[in-house]
C-alpha positions as CSV (number, residue, x, y, z in Angstrom):
1,X,-20.4,15.5,21.6
2,X,-20.1,11.9,22.6
3,X,-21.7,10.9,19.3
4,X,-18.7,12.3,17.3
5,X,-15.9,10.0,18.6
6,X,-15.5,7.4,21.4
7,X,-13.6,8.4,24.5
8,X,-12.1,5.7,26.7
9,X,-9.9,5.7,29.8
10,X,-6.8,3.7,30.1
11,X,-4.6,1.3,28.1
12,X,-6.8,-1.8,28.5
13,X,-9.9,0.0,27.4
14,X,-8.0,1.3,24.4
15,X,-6.8,-2.2,23.5
16,X,-10.3,-3.6,23.8
17,X,-12.1,-1.0,21.7
18,X,-10.5,1.6,19.5
19,X,-7.2,-0.3,19.0
20,X,-9.0,-3.5,18.0
21,X,-9.0,-4.6,14.4
22,X,-11.3,-6.9,12.4
23,X,-9.6,-8.9,9.6
24,X,-10.4,-7.2,6.3
25,X,-12.5,-10.1,5.1
26,X,-14.7,-9.9,8.2
27,X,-15.7,-6.2,7.6
28,X,-19.4,-6.1,7.1
29,X,-20.6,-5.2,3.6
30,X,-23.1,-2.5,3.2
31,X,-26.6,-3.5,2.1
32,X,-26.1,-1.6,-1.1
33,X,-22.9,-3.6,-1.9
34,X,-24.6,-6.9,-1.1
35,X,-27.4,-6.0,-3.5
36,X,-24.8,-5.0,-6.1
37,X,-23.1,-8.4,-5.8
38,X,-26.5,-10.2,-6.3
39,X,-27.2,-8.0,-9.4
40,X,-23.8,-8.7,-11.0
41,X,-23.6,-12.4,-10.3
42,X,-27.3,-13.3,-10.3
43,X,-27.3,-14.9,-6.9
44,X,-26.2,-14.3,-3.3
45,X,-22.4,-14.5,-3.2
46,X,-19.6,-13.6,-0.8
47,X,-16.8,-11.3,-1.8
48,X,-14.4,-14.3,-1.9
49,X,-16.7,-16.3,-4.2
50,X,-17.1,-13.3,-6.5
51,X,-13.4,-12.8,-6.7
52,X,-12.7,-16.5,-7.4
53,X,-15.3,-16.4,-10.2
54,X,-13.8,-13.3,-11.7
55,X,-10.2,-14.8,-11.7
56,X,-11.5,-18.0,-13.3
57,X,-13.3,-16.2,-16.0
58,X,-10.4,-13.8,-16.8
59,X,-8.1,-16.8,-17.0
60,X,-10.5,-18.6,-19.4
61,X,-11.9,-15.8,-21.5
62,X,-9.3,-13.0,-21.3
63,X,-10.4,-9.7,-22.8
64,X,-14.0,-10.8,-23.3
65,X,-14.3,-11.4,-19.6
66,X,-12.8,-8.0,-18.9
67,X,-15.4,-6.3,-21.1
68,X,-18.2,-8.3,-19.6
69,X,-17.3,-7.3,-16.0
70,X,-16.8,-3.7,-17.0
71,X,-20.3,-3.7,-18.3
72,X,-21.9,-5.6,-15.4
73,X,-20.0,-3.9,-12.5
74,X,-19.1,-0.4,-13.7
75,X,-21.8,0.1,-16.3
76,X,-19.2,0.9,-19.0
77,X,-19.1,-0.6,-22.5
78,X,-15.4,-0.8,-23.5
79,X,-14.3,-1.1,-27.1
80,X,-10.8,-1.5,-25.9
81,X,-9.4,-1.7,-22.4
82,X,-6.2,0.1,-23.3
83,X,-6.1,3.9,-23.1
84,X,-4.4,5.5,-26.0
85,X,-1.2,7.5,-25.5
86,X,-3.0,10.4,-27.2
87,X,-5.8,10.3,-24.6
88,X,-3.2,10.3,-21.8
89,X,-1.4,13.3,-23.4
90,X,-4.8,15.2,-23.9
91,X,-5.7,14.6,-20.2
92,X,-2.4,16.1,-19.1
93,X,-2.8,19.1,-21.4
94,X,-6.3,19.7,-20.2
95,X,-5.3,19.6,-16.6
96,X,-5.1,23.2,-15.1
97,X,-1.5,24.4,-15.0
98,X,-1.3,24.7,-11.1
99,X,-2.4,21.1,-10.8
100,X,0.1,20.0,-13.4
101,X,2.8,21.8,-11.5
102,X,1.8,20.2,-8.3
103,X,2.0,16.7,-9.9
104,X,5.4,17.6,-11.3
105,X,6.7,18.9,-7.9
106,X,5.5,15.7,-6.2
107,X,7.2,13.6,-8.9
108,X,10.5,15.4,-8.4
109,X,10.4,15.1,-4.6
110,X,9.4,11.4,-4.7
111,X,12.2,10.7,-7.2
112,X,14.8,12.6,-5.1
113,X,13.8,10.7,-2.0
114,X,14.0,7.3,-3.6
115,X,17.2,7.9,-5.5
116,X,19.0,8.0,-2.1
117,X,18.1,4.4,-1.4
118,X,21.0,2.0,-2.0
119,X,20.3,-0.4,-4.9
120,X,23.7,-1.5,-6.3
121,X,25.1,-4.9,-7.0
122,X,28.4,-6.0,-5.3
123,X,31.1,-8.6,-6.0
124,X,33.9,-9.3,-3.6
125,X,37.0,-10.8,-5.0
126,X,39.0,-12.7,-2.5
127,X,42.4,-14.4,-2.7
128,X,40.6,-17.5,-3.6
129,X,37.3,-16.9,-5.5
130,X,34.5,-14.4,-5.3
131,X,31.1,-13.9,-3.8
132,X,28.4,-11.3,-4.5
133,X,24.9,-10.2,-5.4
134,X,23.5,-9.1,-8.7
135,X,20.7,-6.6,-8.1
136,X,18.4,-6.4,-11.1
137,X,15.0,-4.6,-11.6
138,X,11.9,-6.5,-12.4
139,X,11.0,-6.5,-16.0
140,X,7.2,-5.7,-15.8
141,X,5.3,-4.1,-13.0
142,X,1.6,-3.5,-12.7
143,X,0.1,-0.7,-10.6
144,X,-3.5,-0.6,-9.4
145,X,-5.0,2.8,-8.6
146,X,-8.6,2.9,-7.3
147,X,-10.9,5.7,-8.3
148,X,-14.1,5.0,-6.5
149,X,-14.6,7.3,-3.5
150,X,-11.6,9.3,-4.6
151,X,-9.4,9.3,-7.8
152,X,-6.0,8.7,-6.2
153,X,-3.8,10.4,-8.8
154,X,-1.1,10.7,-6.1
155,X,-0.9,7.0,-5.8
156,X,0.2,6.8,-9.4
157,X,3.3,8.8,-8.5
158,X,3.9,7.1,-5.2
159,X,4.0,3.7,-6.9
160,X,5.4,4.4,-10.3
161,X,8.3,6.7,-9.4
162,X,10.1,4.2,-7.1
163,X,9.7,1.6,-9.9
164,X,11.3,3.9,-12.4
165,X,14.1,4.7,-10.0
166,X,14.7,1.0,-9.6
167,X,15.0,0.7,-13.4
168,X,11.9,-1.2,-14.2
169,X,11.7,-1.0,-18.0
170,X,7.9,-1.5,-18.4
171,X,5.3,-0.1,-16.0
172,X,1.6,-0.5,-16.6
173,X,-1.4,1.0,-14.8
174,X,-4.9,-0.3,-14.3
175,X,-7.5,2.1,-13.0
176,X,-11.3,1.9,-13.2
177,X,-13.3,3.7,-16.0
178,X,-15.8,6.4,-15.2
179,X,-19.4,5.7,-16.1
180,X,-19.9,9.2,-17.5
181,X,-16.8,9.2,-19.8
182,X,-16.0,5.5,-20.3
183,X,-12.4,6.2,-19.5
184,X,-10.2,6.7,-16.4
185,X,-10.4,9.9,-14.3
186,X,-8.5,12.7,-16.2
187,X,-6.3,13.6,-13.2
188,X,-5.2,10.0,-12.9
189,X,-4.2,10.0,-16.6
190,X,-2.4,13.3,-16.1
191,X,-0.4,11.7,-13.2
192,X,0.4,8.7,-15.5
193,X,1.8,11.1,-18.0
194,X,4.0,12.8,-15.4
195,X,5.2,9.4,-14.0
196,X,6.1,8.1,-17.4
197,X,3.7,5.1,-17.3
198,X,4.1,2.9,-20.4
199,X,0.5,1.6,-20.7
200,X,-2.8,2.5,-19.0
201,X,-5.8,0.2,-19.0
202,X,-9.3,1.2,-18.0
203,X,-9.9,-1.7,-15.7
204,X,-11.1,-1.8,-12.1
205,X,-11.5,-4.2,-9.2
206,X,-10.6,-7.9,-9.1
207,X,-10.7,-8.2,-12.9
208,X,-7.8,-5.7,-13.2
209,X,-5.6,-7.7,-10.7
210,X,-6.5,-10.9,-12.6
211,X,-5.6,-9.4,-15.9
212,X,-2.2,-8.2,-14.8
213,X,-1.4,-11.4,-13.0
214,X,-2.6,-13.8,-15.7
215,X,-2.3,-11.7,-18.8
216,X,-4.9,-11.4,-21.6
217,X,-4.8,-10.7,-25.3
218,X,-4.3,-7.0,-24.5
219,X,-3.1,-6.7,-21.0
220,X,0.5,-7.9,-20.4
221,X,1.3,-10.4,-17.7
222,X,3.4,-8.6,-15.1
223,X,6.0,-9.8,-12.6
224,X,4.5,-7.9,-9.6
225,X,1.3,-6.0,-8.8
226,X,1.4,-3.1,-6.3
227,X,-1.2,-0.6,-5.1
228,X,-4.2,-0.3,-2.8
229,X,-7.8,-1.1,-3.4
230,X,-11.1,-2.3,-1.9
231,X,-11.9,-5.7,-0.4
232,X,-12.3,-7.3,-3.9
233,X,-8.9,-6.0,-5.0
234,X,-7.3,-7.2,-1.8
235,X,-8.9,-10.7,-2.1
236,X,-7.7,-10.9,-5.7
237,X,-4.2,-10.1,-4.7
238,X,-4.3,-12.7,-1.9
239,X,-5.7,-15.3,-4.3
240,X,-3.1,-14.6,-7.0
241,X,-0.1,-14.4,-4.6
242,X,2.5,-16.8,-6.0
243,X,1.2,-16.5,-9.5
244,X,2.4,-12.9,-9.4
245,X,4.5,-10.9,-6.9
246,X,2.3,-9.0,-4.5
247,X,3.8,-6.2,-2.4
248,X,1.0,-6.1,0.3
249,X,-2.6,-6.8,1.1
250,X,-3.7,-3.4,2.1
251,X,-6.6,-3.0,4.6
252,X,-8.4,0.2,5.6
253,X,-6.0,3.2,6.2
254,X,-5.2,4.3,9.7
255,X,-3.5,7.0,11.7
256,X,-2.5,6.9,15.3
257,X,-1.7,10.3,16.9
258,X,0.3,10.6,20.2
259,X,-0.2,14.1,21.7
260,X,0.5,15.8,25.0
261,X,-0.9,18.9,26.6
262,X,1.3,21.1,24.4
263,X,-0.5,20.0,21.2
264,X,-2.8,22.3,19.3
265,X,-6.2,20.7,19.4
266,X,-7.1,22.2,16.0
267,X,-4.2,20.4,14.4
268,X,-4.9,17.1,16.1
269,X,-8.6,17.3,15.0
270,X,-7.6,18.3,11.5
271,X,-5.3,15.3,11.2
272,X,-7.9,12.9,12.6
273,X,-10.5,14.2,10.2
274,X,-8.1,14.1,7.2
275,X,-7.8,10.4,7.9
276,X,-11.4,9.7,8.7
277,X,-12.7,11.0,5.4
278,X,-11.4,7.8,3.8
279,X,-14.0,5.1,3.8
280,X,-13.7,2.7,6.8
281,X,-10.5,4.6,8.0
282,X,-9.2,4.5,11.5
283,X,-8.2,7.7,13.3
284,X,-7.1,7.3,16.9
285,X,-5.7,9.8,19.5
286,X,-3.7,8.6,22.5
287,X,-3.0,11.4,25.1
288,X,-2.3,11.7,28.8
289,X,-4.2,15.0,28.8
290,X,-7.9,14.9,29.5
291,X,-8.1,18.6,28.7
292,X,-6.7,18.0,25.2
293,X,-9.0,15.1,24.7
294,X,-12.1,17.3,25.3
295,X,-10.8,20.1,23.2
296,X,-10.1,17.7,20.3
297,X,-13.7,16.3,20.6
298,X,-15.0,19.8,20.3
299,X,-12.9,20.6,17.3
300,X,-14.0,17.4,15.6
301,X,-17.7,18.2,16.1
302,X,-17.1,21.7,14.8
303,X,-15.1,20.7,11.7
304,X,-17.6,17.9,10.8
305,X,-20.3,20.5,10.4
306,X,-18.6,21.8,7.2
307,X,-16.8,18.7,6.0
308,X,-17.6,17.8,2.4
309,X,-17.2,14.1,3.2
310,X,-19.1,14.3,6.5
311,X,-21.0,11.0,6.2
312,X,-17.9,8.9,5.6
313,X,-15.8,10.8,8.1
314,X,-18.5,10.6,10.8
315,X,-18.9,6.8,10.2
316,X,-15.1,6.3,10.4
317,X,-14.8,8.3,13.6
318,X,-17.8,6.6,15.4
319,X,-17.0,3.0,14.3
320,X,-13.2,2.8,13.9
321,X,-11.9,5.9,15.5
322,X,-11.5,7.1,19.1
323,X,-9.6,8.9,21.8
324,X,-7.9,7.2,24.7
325,X,-6.7,9.0,27.8
326,X,-3.6,7.1,28.9
327,X,-1.4,7.3,31.9
328,X,1.7,8.7,30.2
329,X,3.5,9.2,26.9
330,X,5.4,6.0,27.7
331,X,2.2,4.1,27.8
332,X,1.0,5.7,24.6
333,X,4.2,4.6,22.8
334,X,3.9,1.1,24.2
335,X,0.3,0.9,22.7
336,X,1.5,2.4,19.4
337,X,4.2,-0.2,19.1
338,X,1.7,-3.0,19.8
339,X,-0.8,-1.5,17.3
340,X,1.9,-1.0,14.6
341,X,-0.1,1.8,12.7
342,X,0.3,2.7,9.1
343,X,0.8,6.3,10.1
344,X,2.1,7.4,13.5
345,X,2.0,11.2,14.3
346,X,4.0,12.6,17.2
347,X,2.4,15.9,18.2
348,X,4.2,16.3,21.5
349,X,6.6,18.9,23.0
350,X,9.7,16.8,22.3
351,X,8.9,14.5,19.4
352,X,12.5,13.7,18.6
353,X,13.0,12.2,22.1
354,X,10.2,9.7,21.3
355,X,11.3,8.8,17.8
356,X,14.2,6.4,18.7
357,X,11.7,4.3,20.7
358,X,9.3,3.7,17.8
359,X,9.6,0.1,16.7
360,X,6.5,-0.5,14.5
361,X,5.0,2.0,12.1
362,X,4.7,2.5,8.4
363,X,5.7,6.1,8.6
364,X,6.4,8.5,11.5
365,X,5.3,12.1,11.2
366,X,7.5,14.1,13.6
367,X,6.1,17.3,15.2
368,X,3.2,19.5,14.4
369,X,4.5,20.4,10.9
370,X,4.8,16.8,10.0
371,X,1.2,16.5,8.7
372,X,0.3,13.0,7.5
373,X,-1.9,14.6,4.8
374,X,1.0,16.5,3.4
375,X,3.0,13.2,3.3
376,X,0.3,11.7,1.2
377,X,1.3,14.0,-1.6
378,X,4.5,15.9,-1.8
379,X,7.0,15.3,1.0
380,X,8.8,12.4,-0.8
381,X,8.4,8.9,0.8
382,X,5.7,6.8,-0.8
383,X,2.3,6.9,0.9
384,X,1.7,3.2,0.1
385,X,2.4,1.9,3.6
386,X,1.7,-1.3,5.6
387,X,-1.7,-1.4,7.3
388,X,-3.5,-3.7,9.7
389,X,-0.6,-4.2,12.0
390,X,1.7,-5.4,9.2
391,X,4.2,-2.6,10.0
392,X,5.5,-5.2,12.6
393,X,7.3,-6.8,9.6
394,X,6.6,-4.8,6.5
395,X,7.8,-1.6,5.0
396,X,6.4,1.3,2.9
397,X,6.6,0.8,-0.9
398,X,10.1,1.6,-1.9
399,X,12.8,0.9,-4.6
400,X,13.5,-2.6,-3.2
401,X,10.0,-3.7,-4.0
402,X,10.9,-3.5,-7.6
403,X,14.3,-5.2,-7.4
404,X,15.4,-8.8,-7.1
405,X,18.7,-10.2,-6.0
406,X,20.7,-13.0,-7.6
407,X,23.5,-14.5,-5.5
408,X,26.8,-15.1,-7.2
409,X,28.9,-18.1,-6.2
410,X,32.5,-18.4,-7.3
411,X,34.6,-20.2,-4.7
412,X,38.2,-20.9,-5.6
413,X,40.0,-24.3,-5.3
414,X,41.5,-23.7,-1.9
415,X,38.1,-22.6,-0.5
416,X,36.4,-25.6,-1.9
417,X,38.9,-27.9,-0.3
418,X,38.6,-26.1,3.0
419,X,34.8,-26.3,3.3
420,X,33.8,-29.4,1.4
421,X,34.1,-31.9,4.3
422,X,31.7,-29.8,6.3
423,X,29.3,-29.5,3.4
424,X,29.4,-33.3,2.8
425,X,28.7,-34.0,6.4
426,X,25.7,-31.8,6.4
427,X,24.4,-33.4,3.2
428,X,24.8,-36.9,4.6
429,X,23.1,-35.9,7.9
430,X,20.1,-34.9,5.7
431,X,20.2,-38.1,3.8
432,X,21.0,-36.4,0.5
433,X,23.8,-38.6,-0.7
434,X,23.9,-37.2,-4.2
435,X,24.5,-33.8,-2.7
436,X,27.4,-35.3,-0.7
437,X,28.9,-37.0,-3.8
438,X,28.7,-33.8,-5.9
439,X,30.6,-31.9,-3.2
440,X,33.3,-34.6,-2.6
441,X,33.9,-34.9,-6.4
442,X,35.2,-31.4,-6.3
443,X,36.7,-31.0,-2.8
444,X,37.2,-34.4,-1.3
445,X,40.6,-36.0,-0.5
């Protein structure tokens, strides 16, 4: 069973192997993807060069470039990039009733969770003047939802519902067209209907990000782009940061599980496999129990035999997954805080005792009922979470990603008189004499 998942001993071995990360741009492309790049661009090219060319062409040629790349990359001839409201409604009506109800349940729970998040303006009137903050929603937000290995209909809800709660008046969605139908996946369209998306565009990859960031004859320029994607999507978001707001540069998804001898090996293996079926995902177990480690390895081998996505899951487990036997739960938690995983699962006897010591994680799944897979769909928090160690400083997608703050300054005469000399001294120390003079004209002696 050694071929199923790596097993290492100790914290240092874990740091050096299964907890190591390559920058997203350094992940090796498959031979098939390299051949595809040569076919599309007519020469050997790197992902960054390909993305730069796409952005340049979309900026220069607009919709014509979008249709060109849809034909060359996705093999789809688009008469129009925009999906009609009628097509979206038809997709929703054609969706089986149980799936529609599941989408609607998820939408209600995501909305209820995010409506608890504070988001109000404030203005404090004092005896002499006022200070405050105006909190306003962004005007236009673009959501990208991939549909390559899996049509992530749930991501439509996880991104659009917080935007709606924030009060964003115009939400647009880009998602790739299918080669067989020429339009987006029907379940993604059904989710767009449930989420109240204003406009849907059948666009994938870097060209979709460029269209939303730059605007074309058909696709509106947005204020911020959110959502996950492959290496080309991430590189496009990185290149266009500053031209448009970007919520994150998502890398491969990851789950780190801390488990002790009380954990059910079946549940641990199921959670690792649920993560591993994503392409290039990372599923890691840290445990002080060698017995649990061996039982989990056995469960993984058994479950892989019948897994529908066995090839992807096996590749993820053997290349980016692993099990580390550590000295204690304290050591496991120290490693977890260093690693700052997207998902941290606490499958231990007393998970609530560990929770206050978690410093870095996108989401914490507490106890054996706290399945990360369930959190992907219907628990409530957004599943768009920081990856690649960015949980050290970043947060899951939330209402505040769709809001901006404007500071309000209204000092009264007495306050201006009291603080102007200090302001003038600071301005003079910086050599900004016009600043000093503007201050003293109002508050000087």
